[in-house]
HTML snippet that shows the backbone in 3Dmol.js (N, CA, C, O; Angstrom):
<script src="https://3Dmol.org/build/3Dmol-min.js"></script>
<div id="view" style="width:600px;height:400px;position:relative"></div>
<script>
const pdb = `
ATOM      1  N   MET A   1       0.732  -1.304  -0.168  1.00  0.00           N
ATOM      2  CA  MET A   1       0.270  -0.256   0.238  1.00  0.00           C
ATOM      3  C   MET A   1       0.910   1.062   0.303  1.00  0.00           C
ATOM      4  O   MET A   1       1.584   1.350   1.292  1.00  0.00           O
ATOM      5  N   ILE A   2       0.700   2.199  -1.030  1.00  0.00           N
ATOM      6  CA  ILE A   2       1.450   3.533  -1.139  1.00  0.00           C
ATOM      7  C   ILE A   2       0.308   4.558  -1.178  1.00  0.00           C
ATOM      8  O   ILE A   2      -0.853   4.502  -1.582  1.00  0.00           O
ATOM      9  N   HIS A   3       1.030   5.477  -0.634  1.00  0.00           N
ATOM     10  CA  HIS A   3       0.196   6.540  -0.126  1.00  0.00           C
ATOM     11  C   HIS A   3       1.071   8.295  -0.939  1.00  0.00           C
ATOM     12  O   HIS A   3       2.141   8.823  -0.636  1.00  0.00           O
ATOM     13  N   HIS A   4       0.289   8.605  -1.719  1.00  0.00           N
ATOM     14  CA  HIS A   4       1.266   9.741  -2.660  1.00  0.00           C
ATOM     15  C   HIS A   4       0.604  11.055  -1.624  1.00  0.00           C
ATOM     16  O   HIS A   4      -0.331  11.155  -0.830  1.00  0.00           O
ATOM     17  N   GLU A   5       1.931  12.153  -2.276  1.00  0.00           N
ATOM     18  CA  GLU A   5       1.294  13.367  -1.808  1.00  0.00           C
ATOM     19  C   GLU A   5       0.063  14.227  -1.981  1.00  0.00           C
ATOM     20  O   GLU A   5      -0.128  15.260  -1.339  1.00  0.00           O
ATOM     21  N   GLU A   6      -0.568  13.849  -2.679  1.00  0.00           N
ATOM     22  CA  GLU A   6      -1.780  13.959  -4.128  1.00  0.00           C
ATOM     23  C   GLU A   6      -3.440  13.115  -3.209  1.00  0.00           C
ATOM     24  O   GLU A   6      -4.663  13.178  -3.333  1.00  0.00           O
ATOM     25  N   GLY A   7      -2.688  12.586  -2.558  1.00  0.00           N
ATOM     26  CA  GLY A   7      -3.827  11.998  -1.579  1.00  0.00           C
ATOM     27  C   GLY A   7      -4.699  10.984  -2.201  1.00  0.00           C
ATOM     28  O   GLY A   7      -5.922  10.953  -2.063  1.00  0.00           O
ATOM     29  N   ILE A   8      -3.769   9.891  -3.117  1.00  0.00           N
ATOM     30  CA  ILE A   8      -3.570   8.844  -3.907  1.00  0.00           C
ATOM     31  C   ILE A   8      -3.332   7.834  -3.255  1.00  0.00           C
ATOM     32  O   ILE A   8      -2.221   7.777  -2.727  1.00  0.00           O
ATOM     33  N   LEU A   9      -4.275   6.705  -3.065  1.00  0.00           N
ATOM     34  CA  LEU A   9      -3.631   5.581  -1.933  1.00  0.00           C
ATOM     35  C   LEU A   9      -3.854   4.573  -3.117  1.00  0.00           C
ATOM     36  O   LEU A   9      -4.929   4.364  -3.680  1.00  0.00           O
ATOM     37  N   ILE A  10      -2.067   3.709  -3.521  1.00  0.00           N
ATOM     38  CA  ILE A  10      -2.536   2.599  -4.361  1.00  0.00           C
ATOM     39  C   ILE A  10      -1.886   0.927  -3.920  1.00  0.00           C
ATOM     40  O   ILE A  10      -0.750   0.468  -3.801  1.00  0.00           O
ATOM     41  N   MET A  11      -2.705   0.599  -3.833  1.00  0.00           N
ATOM     42  CA  MET A  11      -2.714  -0.530  -3.592  1.00  0.00           C
ATOM     43  C   MET A  11      -2.268  -1.844  -4.451  1.00  0.00           C
ATOM     44  O   MET A  11      -2.842  -1.946  -5.535  1.00  0.00           O
ATOM     45  N   THR A  12      -1.592  -2.577  -4.214  1.00  0.00           N
ATOM     46  CA  THR A  12      -1.301  -3.775  -4.753  1.00  0.00           C
ATOM     47  C   THR A  12      -0.869  -5.454  -3.945  1.00  0.00           C
ATOM     48  O   THR A  12      -0.474  -5.677  -2.801  1.00  0.00           O
ATOM     49  N   CYS A  13      -1.072  -6.147  -4.779  1.00  0.00           N
ATOM     50  CA  CYS A  13      -1.240  -7.730  -4.328  1.00  0.00           C
ATOM     51  C   CYS A  13      -0.440  -8.617  -5.041  1.00  0.00           C
ATOM     52  O   CYS A  13      -1.180  -9.101  -5.897  1.00  0.00           O
ATOM     53  N   GLN A  14       0.693  -9.097  -5.149  1.00  0.00           N
ATOM     54  CA  GLN A  14       0.635 -10.494  -5.836  1.00  0.00           C
ATOM     55  C   GLN A  14       0.868 -11.385  -4.941  1.00  0.00           C
ATOM     56  O   GLN A  14       2.093 -11.504  -4.918  1.00  0.00           O
ATOM     57  N   GLU A  15       0.256 -12.307  -3.946  1.00  0.00           N
ATOM     58  CA  GLU A  15       0.602 -12.935  -3.579  1.00  0.00           C
ATOM     59  C   GLU A  15      -0.069 -14.516  -4.271  1.00  0.00           C
ATOM     60  O   GLU A  15       0.415 -15.627  -4.051  1.00  0.00           O
ATOM     61  N   GLU A  16      -1.159 -14.254  -5.042  1.00  0.00           N
ATOM     62  CA  GLU A  16      -2.256 -15.555  -5.822  1.00  0.00           C
ATOM     63  C   GLU A  16      -1.272 -15.432  -6.916  1.00  0.00           C
ATOM     64  O   GLU A  16      -0.255 -14.745  -7.004  1.00  0.00           O
ATOM     65  N   ARG A  17      -1.815 -16.252  -7.713  1.00  0.00           N
ATOM     66  CA  ARG A  17      -0.916 -16.690  -9.348  1.00  0.00           C
ATOM     67  C   ARG A  17      -1.581 -16.059 -10.008  1.00  0.00           C
ATOM     68  O   ARG A  17      -0.946 -15.688 -10.995  1.00  0.00           O
ATOM     69  N   TYR A  18      -2.846 -15.620  -9.997  1.00  0.00           N
ATOM     70  CA  TYR A  18      -4.056 -14.921 -10.860  1.00  0.00           C
ATOM     71  C   TYR A  18      -4.178 -14.014 -10.360  1.00  0.00           C
ATOM     72  O   TYR A  18      -4.252 -13.815  -9.148  1.00  0.00           O
ATOM     73  N   GLN A  19      -4.256 -12.732 -11.874  1.00  0.00           N
ATOM     74  CA  GLN A  19      -4.864 -11.367 -11.503  1.00  0.00           C
ATOM     75  C   GLN A  19      -6.117 -11.335 -10.775  1.00  0.00           C
ATOM     76  O   GLN A  19      -6.296 -10.845  -9.659  1.00  0.00           O
ATOM     77  N   HIS A  20      -6.668 -11.705 -11.257  1.00  0.00           N
ATOM     78  CA  HIS A  20      -8.523 -11.455 -10.793  1.00  0.00           C
ATOM     79  C   HIS A  20      -8.428 -12.204  -9.252  1.00  0.00           C
ATOM     80  O   HIS A  20      -9.416 -11.870  -8.598  1.00  0.00           O
ATOM     81  N   ALA A  21      -7.460 -13.183  -8.433  1.00  0.00           N
ATOM     82  CA  ALA A  21      -7.566 -13.085  -7.043  1.00  0.00           C
ATOM     83  C   ALA A  21      -6.834 -11.894  -6.556  1.00  0.00           C
ATOM     84  O   ALA A  21      -7.361 -11.208  -5.680  1.00  0.00           O
ATOM     85  N   ASN A  22      -5.618 -11.566  -7.057  1.00  0.00           N
ATOM     86  CA  ASN A  22      -5.434 -10.248  -6.350  1.00  0.00           C
ATOM     87  C   ASN A  22      -5.723  -9.001  -6.063  1.00  0.00           C
ATOM     88  O   ASN A  22      -5.435  -8.162  -5.210  1.00  0.00           O
ATOM     89  N   LYS A  23      -6.755  -9.165  -7.564  1.00  0.00           N
ATOM     90  CA  LYS A  23      -7.681  -7.860  -7.528  1.00  0.00           C
ATOM     91  C   LYS A  23      -8.783  -8.257  -6.835  1.00  0.00           C
ATOM     92  O   LYS A  23      -9.557  -7.300  -6.819  1.00  0.00           O
ATOM     93  N   GLU A  24      -9.425  -9.558  -6.025  1.00  0.00           N
ATOM     94  CA  GLU A  24     -10.182  -9.481  -5.391  1.00  0.00           C
ATOM     95  C   GLU A  24      -9.559  -9.003  -4.073  1.00  0.00           C
ATOM     96  O   GLU A  24     -10.125  -8.129  -3.417  1.00  0.00           O
ATOM     97  N   LYS A  25      -8.478  -9.521  -3.695  1.00  0.00           N
ATOM     98  CA  LYS A  25      -7.537  -9.466  -2.186  1.00  0.00           C
ATOM     99  C   LYS A  25      -7.487  -8.260  -1.862  1.00  0.00           C
ATOM    100  O   LYS A  25      -7.360  -8.001  -0.665  1.00  0.00           O
ATOM    101  N   VAL A  26      -7.578  -7.119  -2.888  1.00  0.00           N
ATOM    102  CA  VAL A  26      -7.237  -5.916  -3.065  1.00  0.00           C
ATOM    103  C   VAL A  26      -8.341  -5.219  -2.336  1.00  0.00           C
ATOM    104  O   VAL A  26      -8.105  -4.665  -1.263  1.00  0.00           O
ATOM    105  N   ILE A  27      -9.662  -5.219  -2.923  1.00  0.00           N
ATOM    106  CA  ILE A  27     -10.664  -4.724  -2.977  1.00  0.00           C
ATOM    107  C   ILE A  27     -11.557  -5.488  -1.460  1.00  0.00           C
ATOM    108  O   ILE A  27     -12.430  -4.969  -0.763  1.00  0.00           O
ATOM    109  N   HIS A  28     -10.963  -6.777  -1.355  1.00  0.00           N
ATOM    110  CA  HIS A  28     -11.522  -6.976   0.186  1.00  0.00           C
ATOM    111  C   HIS A  28     -10.881  -5.959   1.395  1.00  0.00           C
ATOM    112  O   HIS A  28     -11.432  -5.471   2.382  1.00  0.00           O
ATOM    113  N   HIS A  29      -9.536  -5.852   0.915  1.00  0.00           N
ATOM    114  CA  HIS A  29      -8.724  -5.349   1.972  1.00  0.00           C
ATOM    115  C   HIS A  29      -8.809  -3.981   1.912  1.00  0.00           C
ATOM    116  O   HIS A  29      -8.249  -3.583   2.933  1.00  0.00           O
ATOM    117  N   PHE A  30      -9.306  -2.795   1.107  1.00  0.00           N
ATOM    118  CA  PHE A  30      -9.541  -1.769   0.674  1.00  0.00           C
ATOM    119  C   PHE A  30     -11.153  -1.439   1.462  1.00  0.00           C
ATOM    120  O   PHE A  30     -11.438  -0.402   2.062  1.00  0.00           O
ATOM    121  N   THR A  31     -12.212  -2.847   1.215  1.00  0.00           N
ATOM    122  CA  THR A  31     -13.472  -2.594   2.073  1.00  0.00           C
ATOM    123  C   THR A  31     -13.116  -2.747   3.397  1.00  0.00           C
ATOM    124  O   THR A  31     -13.574  -1.851   4.105  1.00  0.00           O
ATOM    125  N   GLN A  32     -12.390  -3.660   4.032  1.00  0.00           N
ATOM    126  CA  GLN A  32     -11.896  -3.608   5.301  1.00  0.00           C
ATOM    127  C   GLN A  32     -11.662  -2.168   6.130  1.00  0.00           C
ATOM    128  O   GLN A  32     -12.287  -1.687   7.075  1.00  0.00           O
ATOM    129  N   LEU A  33     -10.609  -1.730   5.449  1.00  0.00           N
ATOM    130  CA  LEU A  33     -10.085  -0.382   5.689  1.00  0.00           C
ATOM    131  C   LEU A  33     -10.999   1.049   5.555  1.00  0.00           C
ATOM    132  O   LEU A  33     -10.939   2.060   6.256  1.00  0.00           O
ATOM    133  N   ILE A  34     -11.838   0.756   4.428  1.00  0.00           N
ATOM    134  CA  ILE A  34     -12.677   1.987   4.778  1.00  0.00           C
ATOM    135  C   ILE A  34     -13.969   1.305   6.133  1.00  0.00           C
ATOM    136  O   ILE A  34     -14.591   2.169   6.751  1.00  0.00           O
ATOM    137  N   ARG A  35     -14.173   0.231   6.374  1.00  0.00           N
ATOM    138  CA  ARG A  35     -15.227  -0.487   7.519  1.00  0.00           C
ATOM    139  C   ARG A  35     -14.344   0.358   8.842  1.00  0.00           C
ATOM    140  O   ARG A  35     -14.797   1.113   9.702  1.00  0.00           O
ATOM    141  N   GLU A  36     -13.284   0.008   8.665  1.00  0.00           N
ATOM    142  CA  GLU A  36     -12.194   0.388  10.117  1.00  0.00           C
ATOM    143  C   GLU A  36     -12.639   1.917  10.326  1.00  0.00           C
ATOM    144  O   GLU A  36     -12.620   2.434  11.444  1.00  0.00           O
ATOM    145  N   ALA A  37     -13.082   2.673   9.048  1.00  0.00           N
ATOM    146  CA  ALA A  37     -12.400   4.021   9.242  1.00  0.00           C
ATOM    147  C   ALA A  37     -13.266   4.594   9.862  1.00  0.00           C
ATOM    148  O   ALA A  37     -13.191   5.268  10.889  1.00  0.00           O
ATOM    149  N   CYS A  38     -14.357   4.251   9.048  1.00  0.00           N
ATOM    150  CA  CYS A  38     -15.786   4.947   9.378  1.00  0.00           C
ATOM    151  C   CYS A  38     -16.187   4.606  10.977  1.00  0.00           C
ATOM    152  O   CYS A  38     -17.002   5.402  11.443  1.00  0.00           O
ATOM    153  N   VAL A  39     -15.828   3.758  11.703  1.00  0.00           N
ATOM    154  CA  VAL A  39     -16.111   3.501  13.061  1.00  0.00           C
ATOM    155  C   VAL A  39     -15.347   4.909  13.686  1.00  0.00           C
ATOM    156  O   VAL A  39     -14.350   5.555  13.366  1.00  0.00           O
ATOM    157  N   GLU A  40     -16.254   4.998  14.622  1.00  0.00           N
ATOM    158  CA  GLU A  40     -15.973   5.913  15.901  1.00  0.00           C
ATOM    159  C   GLU A  40     -15.321   5.788  16.942  1.00  0.00           C
ATOM    160  O   GLU A  40     -16.238   5.696  17.759  1.00  0.00           O
ATOM    161  N   PRO A  41     -14.574   5.731  17.403  1.00  0.00           N
ATOM    162  CA  PRO A  41     -14.046   5.138  18.761  1.00  0.00           C
ATOM    163  C   PRO A  41     -14.978   5.291  19.836  1.00  0.00           C
ATOM    164  O   PRO A  41     -15.833   6.172  19.743  1.00  0.00           O
ATOM    165  N   LYS A  42     -14.937   4.680  20.669  1.00  0.00           N
ATOM    166  CA  LYS A  42     -15.992   4.711  21.993  1.00  0.00           C
ATOM    167  C   LYS A  42     -14.770   6.254  22.663  1.00  0.00           C
ATOM    168  O   LYS A  42     -13.579   6.560  22.626  1.00  0.00           O
ATOM    169  N   GLU A  43     -15.802   6.677  23.092  1.00  0.00           N
ATOM    170  CA  GLU A  43     -15.258   8.062  24.667  1.00  0.00           C
ATOM    171  C   GLU A  43     -14.831   7.362  25.704  1.00  0.00           C
ATOM    172  O   GLU A  43     -15.615   6.517  26.138  1.00  0.00           O
ATOM    173  N   ARG A  44     -13.534   7.511  26.358  1.00  0.00           N
ATOM    174  CA  ARG A  44     -13.634   7.017  27.175  1.00  0.00           C
ATOM    175  C   ARG A  44     -13.916   7.403  28.303  1.00  0.00           C
ATOM    176  O   ARG A  44     -13.623   8.598  28.280  1.00  0.00           O
ATOM    177  N   ILE A  45     -14.469   7.056  29.721  1.00  0.00           N
ATOM    178  CA  ILE A  45     -15.034   7.227  31.098  1.00  0.00           C
ATOM    179  C   ILE A  45     -14.342   7.356  31.886  1.00  0.00           C
ATOM    180  O   ILE A  45     -13.963   6.356  32.497  1.00  0.00           O
ATOM    181  N   SER A  46     -13.722   9.011  32.334  1.00  0.00           N
ATOM    182  CA  SER A  46     -12.844   8.349  33.241  1.00  0.00           C
ATOM    183  C   SER A  46     -13.650   7.900  34.645  1.00  0.00           C
ATOM    184  O   SER A  46     -14.841   8.088  34.893  1.00  0.00           O
ATOM    185  N   THR A  47     -12.543   7.189  35.569  1.00  0.00           N
ATOM    186  CA  THR A  47     -13.232   6.675  36.560  1.00  0.00           C
ATOM    187  C   THR A  47     -11.874   7.271  37.784  1.00  0.00           C
ATOM    188  O   THR A  47     -10.703   7.644  37.701  1.00  0.00           O
ATOM    189  N   ASN A  48     -12.872   7.074  38.835  1.00  0.00           N
ATOM    190  CA  ASN A  48     -12.164   7.104  40.201  1.00  0.00           C
ATOM    191  C   ASN A  48     -10.830   6.017  40.495  1.00  0.00           C
ATOM    192  O   ASN A  48     -10.770   4.894  39.993  1.00  0.00           O
ATOM    193  N   VAL A  49      -9.740   6.628  41.455  1.00  0.00           N
ATOM    194  CA  VAL A  49      -8.955   5.071  41.855  1.00  0.00           C
ATOM    195  C   VAL A  49      -9.922   4.711  43.125  1.00  0.00           C
ATOM    196  O   VAL A  49     -10.962   5.185  43.583  1.00  0.00           O
ATOM    197  N   PRO A  50      -9.178   3.792  43.408  1.00  0.00           N
ATOM    198  CA  PRO A  50     -10.031   3.194  44.447  1.00  0.00           C
ATOM    199  C   PRO A  50      -9.160   3.599  45.719  1.00  0.00           C
ATOM    200  O   PRO A  50      -7.951   3.501  45.508  1.00  0.00           O
ATOM    201  N   MET A  51      -9.437   3.939  46.721  1.00  0.00           N
ATOM    202  CA  MET A  51      -8.952   4.456  47.992  1.00  0.00           C
ATOM    203  C   MET A  51      -7.569   3.253  48.553  1.00  0.00           C
ATOM    204  O   MET A  51      -6.625   3.449  49.318  1.00  0.00           O
ATOM    205  N   ALA A  52      -7.933   2.178  47.880  1.00  0.00           N
ATOM    206  CA  ALA A  52      -6.859   1.178  48.809  1.00  0.00           C
ATOM    207  C   ALA A  52      -5.965   0.833  47.676  1.00  0.00           C
ATOM    208  O   ALA A  52      -5.021   0.044  47.718  1.00  0.00           O
ATOM    209  N   GLU A  53      -6.350   1.475  46.728  1.00  0.00           N
ATOM    210  CA  GLU A  53      -5.216   1.187  45.340  1.00  0.00           C
ATOM    211  C   GLU A  53      -4.377   2.269  45.974  1.00  0.00           C
ATOM    212  O   GLU A  53      -3.449   1.709  46.557  1.00  0.00           O
ATOM    213  N   ARG A  54      -4.296   3.709  46.125  1.00  0.00           N
ATOM    214  CA  ARG A  54      -4.111   4.956  46.733  1.00  0.00           C
ATOM    215  C   ARG A  54      -3.491   4.726  47.949  1.00  0.00           C
ATOM    216  O   ARG A  54      -2.375   5.241  47.872  1.00  0.00           O
ATOM    217  N   GLU A  55      -3.636   4.258  48.940  1.00  0.00           N
ATOM    218  CA  GLU A  55      -2.901   3.755  49.729  1.00  0.00           C
ATOM    219  C   GLU A  55      -1.759   2.945  49.508  1.00  0.00           C
ATOM    220  O   GLU A  55      -0.603   3.223  49.826  1.00  0.00           O
ATOM    221  N   ALA A  56      -2.305   1.583  48.749  1.00  0.00           N
ATOM    222  CA  ALA A  56      -0.694   1.075  48.678  1.00  0.00           C
ATOM    223  C   ALA A  56       0.012   1.570  47.385  1.00  0.00           C
ATOM    224  O   ALA A  56       0.814   0.827  46.819  1.00  0.00           O
ATOM    225  N   ARG A  57      -0.260   2.781  46.918  1.00  0.00           N
ATOM    226  CA  ARG A  57       0.742   3.423  46.154  1.00  0.00           C
ATOM    227  C   ARG A  57       1.624   4.524  47.155  1.00  0.00           C
ATOM    228  O   ARG A  57       2.824   4.764  47.015  1.00  0.00           O
ATOM    229  N   ILE A  58       0.803   5.074  48.102  1.00  0.00           N
ATOM    230  CA  ILE A  58       1.671   5.904  49.178  1.00  0.00           C
ATOM    231  C   ILE A  58       2.727   5.127  49.446  1.00  0.00           C
ATOM    232  O   ILE A  58       3.898   5.395  49.180  1.00  0.00           O
ATOM    233  N   MET A  59       2.129   3.724  50.215  1.00  0.00           N
ATOM    234  CA  MET A  59       3.083   2.896  51.066  1.00  0.00           C
ATOM    235  C   MET A  59       4.153   2.595  50.215  1.00  0.00           C
ATOM    236  O   MET A  59       5.339   2.872  50.393  1.00  0.00           O
ATOM    237  N   ASP A  60       3.605   1.969  49.216  1.00  0.00           N
ATOM    238  CA  ASP A  60       4.566   1.758  48.404  1.00  0.00           C
ATOM    239  C   ASP A  60       6.150   2.899  48.207  1.00  0.00           C
ATOM    240  O   ASP A  60       7.331   2.567  48.111  1.00  0.00           O
ATOM    241  N   LYS A  61       5.529   4.236  48.206  1.00  0.00           N
ATOM    242  CA  LYS A  61       6.224   5.260  47.839  1.00  0.00           C
ATOM    243  C   LYS A  61       7.406   5.519  49.239  1.00  0.00           C
ATOM    244  O   LYS A  61       8.580   5.799  48.998  1.00  0.00           O
ATOM    245  N   LYS A  62       7.046   5.418  50.230  1.00  0.00           N
ATOM    246  CA  LYS A  62       7.424   5.016  51.617  1.00  0.00           C
ATOM    247  C   LYS A  62       8.500   4.600  51.826  1.00  0.00           C
ATOM    248  O   LYS A  62       9.621   4.971  52.170  1.00  0.00           O
ATOM    249  N   PHE A  63       7.678   3.309  51.413  1.00  0.00           N
ATOM    250  CA  PHE A  63       8.804   1.835  51.647  1.00  0.00           C
ATOM    251  C   PHE A  63      10.157   2.117  50.079  1.00  0.00           C
ATOM    252  O   PHE A  63      11.237   1.528  50.132  1.00  0.00           O
ATOM    253  N   THR A  64       9.899   2.819  49.167  1.00  0.00           N
ATOM    254  CA  THR A  64      10.660   3.117  48.643  1.00  0.00           C
ATOM    255  C   THR A  64      11.589   4.407  49.115  1.00  0.00           C
ATOM    256  O   THR A  64      12.759   4.128  48.857  1.00  0.00           O
ATOM    257  N   SER A  65      11.491   5.581  49.653  1.00  0.00           N
ATOM    258  CA  SER A  65      11.976   6.339  49.963  1.00  0.00           C
ATOM    259  C   SER A  65      12.707   6.142  51.112  1.00  0.00           C
ATOM    260  O   SER A  65      13.762   6.777  51.118  1.00  0.00           O
ATOM    261  N   THR A  66      12.368   5.084  52.647  1.00  0.00           N
ATOM    262  CA  THR A  66      13.008   5.026  53.399  1.00  0.00           C
ATOM    263  C   THR A  66      14.071   3.739  52.874  1.00  0.00           C
ATOM    264  O   THR A  66      15.136   3.528  53.453  1.00  0.00           O
ATOM    265  N   THR A  67      13.645   3.001  51.799  1.00  0.00           N
ATOM    266  CA  THR A  67      15.445   2.108  51.327  1.00  0.00           C
ATOM    267  C   THR A  67      16.276   3.077  50.594  1.00  0.00           C
ATOM    268  O   THR A  67      17.310   2.634  50.094  1.00  0.00           O
ATOM    269  N   LYS A  68      16.018   4.240  50.455  1.00  0.00           N
ATOM    270  CA  LYS A  68      17.022   5.072  49.484  1.00  0.00           C
ATOM    271  C   LYS A  68      17.673   6.100  50.467  1.00  0.00           C
ATOM    272  O   LYS A  68      18.690   6.764  50.271  1.00  0.00           O
ATOM    273  N   GLN A  69      16.800   6.082  51.652  1.00  0.00           N
ATOM    274  CA  GLN A  69      17.158   7.558  53.003  1.00  0.00           C
ATOM    275  C   GLN A  69      18.417   5.857  53.558  1.00  0.00           C
ATOM    276  O   GLN A  69      19.582   6.148  53.825  1.00  0.00           O
ATOM    277  N   LEU A  70      18.102   4.696  53.630  1.00  0.00           N
ATOM    278  CA  LEU A  70      19.161   3.758  54.594  1.00  0.00           C
ATOM    279  C   LEU A  70      20.285   3.970  53.105  1.00  0.00           C
ATOM    280  O   LEU A  70      21.327   4.402  53.597  1.00  0.00           O
ATOM    281  N   ARG A  71      20.424   3.884  52.033  1.00  0.00           N
ATOM    282  CA  ARG A  71      21.888   3.671  51.260  1.00  0.00           C
ATOM    283  C   ARG A  71      22.477   4.954  51.459  1.00  0.00           C
ATOM    284  O   ARG A  71      23.672   4.730  51.652  1.00  0.00           O
ATOM    285  N   GLN A  72      22.256   6.249  51.516  1.00  0.00           N
ATOM    286  CA  GLN A  72      22.785   7.180  51.994  1.00  0.00           C
ATOM    287  C   GLN A  72      23.957   7.019  53.203  1.00  0.00           C
ATOM    288  O   GLN A  72      23.967   6.237  54.153  1.00  0.00           O
ATOM    289  N   THR A  73      25.009   8.125  52.784  1.00  0.00           N
ATOM    290  CA  THR A  73      25.633   7.435  54.328  1.00  0.00           C
ATOM    291  C   THR A  73      25.592   8.787  55.751  1.00  0.00           C
ATOM    292  O   THR A  73      25.529   9.992  55.510  1.00  0.00           O
ATOM    293  N   PRO A  74      25.630   8.356  56.763  1.00  0.00           N
ATOM    294  CA  PRO A  74      25.325   8.739  57.396  1.00  0.00           C
ATOM    295  C   PRO A  74      25.889  10.244  58.117  1.00  0.00           C
ATOM    296  O   PRO A  74      26.797   9.947  58.894  1.00  0.00           O
ATOM    297  N   ARG A  75      25.702  11.416  58.112  1.00  0.00           N
ATOM    298  CA  ARG A  75      26.134  12.452  58.258  1.00  0.00           C
ATOM    299  C   ARG A  75      26.456  12.838  59.814  1.00  0.00           C
ATOM    300  O   ARG A  75      26.929  13.940  60.092  1.00  0.00           O
TER     301      ARG A  75
END
`;
const viewer = $3Dmol.createViewer("view");
viewer.addModel(pdb, "pdb");
viewer.setStyle({}, {cartoon: {color: "spectrum"}});
viewer.zoomTo();
viewer.render();
</script>
């Protein structure tokens, strides 16, 4: 598949032995591309982070910070 600056899309296929079969494959692939392009993506619904997950993240951050503090040389 080649896309030119002028907006021309060139699709080729040389998988099959016969020209007719290759044309059919290209037409099938083109219709799939058009169908996929016409589908609108679903809008994402934002959700809240659960309290337990927030607390687990904070505990993990505290553990990491204490580990790094223990690596430092005493002053």
